[in-house]
C-alpha positions as CSV (number, residue, x, y, z in Angstrom):
1,M,16.4,13.5,-20.6
2,M,15.5,17.2,-19.8
3,A,15.1,18.6,-16.3
4,L,12.3,21.2,-15.6
5,S,12.9,24.5,-13.9
6,G,11.4,24.7,-10.1
7,D,8.4,26.6,-11.4
8,L,7.5,24.3,-14.6
9,Q,7.9,20.9,-12.2
10,L,5.4,22.7,-9.5
11,S,3.3,23.5,-12.5
12,F,3.5,20.0,-13.7
13,E,2.7,18.6,-10.5
14,E,-0.6,20.5,-9.9
15,K,-1.8,19.7,-13.4
16,L,-1.2,16.0,-12.6
17,T,-2.8,16.3,-9.5
18,N,-5.9,18.0,-10.9
19,Y,-6.2,15.4,-13.9
20,Q,-5.9,12.4,-11.4
21,E,-8.6,14.4,-9.2
22,N,-10.5,14.6,-12.1
23,L,-10.3,10.9,-13.1
24,K,-11.2,9.6,-9.2
25,M,-8.3,7.5,-9.3
26,P,-4.5,7.4,-9.4
27,L,-2.5,7.1,-12.2
28,L,-1.2,3.6,-11.2
29,T,0.2,0.8,-13.3
30,N,-0.9,-2.8,-13.0
31,I,2.5,-3.4,-11.6
32,E,3.0,-0.6,-9.5
33,Q,-0.4,-1.7,-7.7
34,R,0.9,-5.2,-7.5
35,T,3.9,-4.0,-5.6
36,I,2.1,-2.0,-3.3
37,E,-0.2,-5.1,-2.2
38,K,2.7,-7.5,-1.9
39,T,4.7,-4.7,0.3
40,L,1.5,-4.2,2.6
41,K,1.0,-7.7,2.8
42,Q,4.7,-8.4,4.0
43,N,4.4,-5.8,6.3
44,I,1.7,-7.2,7.8
45,I,3.1,-10.6,8.1
46,K,6.2,-8.9,9.6
47,L,4.4,-6.6,12.0
48,L,2.5,-10.2,13.0
49,Q,5.9,-11.9,13.4
50,V,7.6,-9.3,15.2
51,Q,4.9,-9.0,17.8
52,F,3.9,-12.4,18.3
53,G,6.5,-14.6,17.1
54,D,5.6,-17.7,14.4
55,I,2.2,-17.3,13.4
56,P,-0.2,-19.7,12.1
57,E,0.3,-20.7,8.1
58,N,-3.6,-20.3,7.4
59,L,-2.9,-16.7,8.6
60,V,-0.5,-15.9,6.4
61,A,-2.2,-17.7,3.9
62,S,-5.3,-15.6,4.6
63,V,-3.4,-12.3,4.4
64,N,-1.9,-13.7,0.9
65,K,-5.8,-13.8,-0.3
66,I,-6.5,-10.3,0.3
67,D,-6.2,-8.2,-2.8
68,D,-8.0,-4.9,-1.9
69,T,-5.6,-2.3,-1.4
70,S,-7.9,-0.2,0.5
71,F,-8.4,-3.2,2.9
72,L,-5.1,-4.5,3.4
73,E,-4.2,-1.0,4.5
74,E,-6.8,-1.0,6.8
75,V,-5.7,-4.3,8.3
76,F,-2.0,-3.1,8.4
77,V,-3.0,-0.2,10.4
78,S,-4.8,-2.4,12.8
79,T,-1.7,-4.8,13.0
80,I,-0.2,-2.0,14.7
81,R,-2.4,-1.9,17.6
82,V,-3.6,-5.4,17.9
83,N,-3.2,-7.4,21.1
84,S,-3.6,-11.1,19.9
85,L,-3.8,-13.3,17.0
86,E,-7.5,-13.8,17.7
């Protein structure tokens, strides 16, 4: 494996960013996408458990059914501020 110099690394990162912006989508593999979703789900559930103790199994099931990453991110942020499970 070859390491790039600092200038070349910056140039590569800029070109990759431009390429991603031109595609209007990030370069994520299916495995990376599933990992992000799984981690968000786990974090949402853990935050709720820390704030409220035991949480209903149907709530856990509902969180686990969500498959939209951007919606999961919104739920995660909301979970930080939520005052009740309702």
